[in-house]
N, C-alpha and C positions, 0 to 999 in steps of 0.2 A: 351662432351656428347657422349656416346657410343650408336649408333643407329644400328639396325639390317641391315644385308646385305642379299639380295635375289639374288642367282645365278641361272640363267636360261640358261642351255646348254644341248643339247641332247647327248653329248659325255660323256659316263660314266667315262672314265679315266680322262678326264679334270675336271669333277665335283668332283670326289674324290680327285684329286690332289689339286685343288684350295680350296676346303672345308677344307682339312687338313692344308694347308698353312695358311689360314685366322684364323682358330681356334688356331693355335700355337702362333699367335700374339694377341690373345684376342678379335678377331672380331667374333661376333655371326653371323653365316651364315646358311641360310636355302636354300637347293638346290632343283631345279625343273628340271626334264628331259623334261617336256612337257610345252611349253608356254601356251597352252590352259588350263592346270590344274592351272597354276599360275594365269591366268586371272579369272578363276572361283573362286579363293580364295582371290584375291587381296583386295576386299572390306572389308575383315575381318582381314587383316594384319595390323600391326603397320607400320607407315611410316618408310621407310628405303632407303638405297642406292641399286641400281640395278647393277648387272654385267650380261650382256646379250650377248650371242653368236649371230653373225649377220646372220649365215646361219643355219636354222633349218627347218625341214619339216613342212608343213602346214602353220606355221606362222613364218616369219623371225624375226630377232631382230629388223629390221627397222619397220616392220608391228606391232610388239609388242609395240614399242614406240608410234606409231600412235593410236593404240587401247587405250593405257593408257591416251593419250592426250584427246581422245574422252570421257573418264571417268573422266576428270579433275583431273587426278593423275599426279602430276608434281614432281616425285622423281628423284634425281640426278642419271644419268645412265652412266655406263662405258661400252662401246661396245667393244667386243673382236672378232677377226676374224682370221682364217687361210687363208682366200682368200680375204683380204682387197684390195679395189681399191679406187682411189681418189673419184669417184662419190659416192660410198657407205659411205666413210668417210664424205663427204660433207652433204649427207642426214642425217647421224647420228647426226651431229652437228646442222643442221637445226631443227632436231626433239628434240633438247635439251640435247644431250649427253655432258658430261663434259670431256670425254677423249675417245680415240679410240686406242686400243692396239692390236698389231699383235701377233698371236700364233707362237711359244711358248711364252707365256706371261712372261715378266721379272717380277720376284716376287716383287721387291721393287717398280717398276713402278705401279703395281697393288695396292699394299698397300697404296702408296702415293695417287693414284687416289681415292681410297675408303675413305681415311681420308679427302681428299678435299671434296668429296661428303657429308660426314657426317657433316663437318663444314657448308657447304652450307645449308643442310637441317635443321641443328640445328638453324641457324640464321632465316630461314623461319618460323620454328615452334615458336621461341621466338617472332618474329614479329606478328604472328597470335594470340598468347596468349595475347600480349600487346594490340592489336586491340580489341580483345574480352573483355578485362578488361575495356578499354576505353569506348566501347559501353555500357557495363553494368553500368558504372558510369553515363553516360549521360542518360541512360534509366530511372535512378532513379529520374531525375529531372522532376518537373512539367512543363507544357507548359509555364507558366509565368516565371519560373526560366530559361527555355531555352531561352526565349526572352531577359531576363536580361543578361544571359551569352553571347548571340550573341553580345550584345552591349558592354559588358566588353571586349570581344575579339577584338572588333573594336576600342577600345581605348576611348570610351565615358566615361565622368565623371558621378558621381552619379546624379548630377543635370541634365545633358543632358539626361540620361536614364529616369529619373523621368518625365521630360518634354515630351520626345518622347512617353512614355507609358501612360501618364496621371496619374502618381502616385506621391505620396509624396516622398521626399528624404529619410524619415525614413523607408517607406515601401520598397524602393529599397535596403536600407542597410539591412533590415531584409531578403530580398530575397538573397542578396549577402552572408549573414552569413549562410543561409541554403545551398546555392550552395557550399560554402567553406567546410561545414561539410560533404556534400555528396561526393565531389571530393577529400576530404582529404588534401586540401591546401588552404591557404589564399592568396597565391601569384598570382597576376594578370598574370604574365608570365606563371606560371604553368597552370592556368585556360585556358589561351589562347592556350597553347600547346595541352591540352586535347581536347579543342573545335576544333582545326585544325585537330588533328588526327581523330576525329569523322567525320569531314567533308570529309576527304580523304577516309574513309572506304567505301567499296562497299556496 
């Protein structure tokens, strides 16, 4: 999955050089000279991987990470610095950075870090899509069907479900058939997986 990259660095020469480098290896990059401009636009941007300079006027790279966290934006971030120190490196990683690179940046290290970030974000996006699909499937169930599914997932037999809900076994089987049709599976294991995924979803 090729996801966009957002480069935030106030150094014109670095922005141009890194933008050219990334474009030559097929990475779509959008560069920002001002982190405040990036923050003003971030809600309209597609999820991507960030490459952020640690020292910028007004808002540092570390502060930018914190602002994004406040906005619940958790995109993989590569922090770059010409003045890196151990404490700044620690703070960057505590804030969720996936790598910390010193200027002049090694080209292959940067490309590798970005590919790693894209893979991480791709997995997160797939997980979110699967959770959304699961919740949509469960939302299609009636209250009674949810009650039956809860018991199916707990390993109850049709007779036990019927006795527990005050229904006939035939009615439970009818509900079970409706649940299978809506979830797209007659497998008890698959029904249980979907139920568990729904229970774990926030």
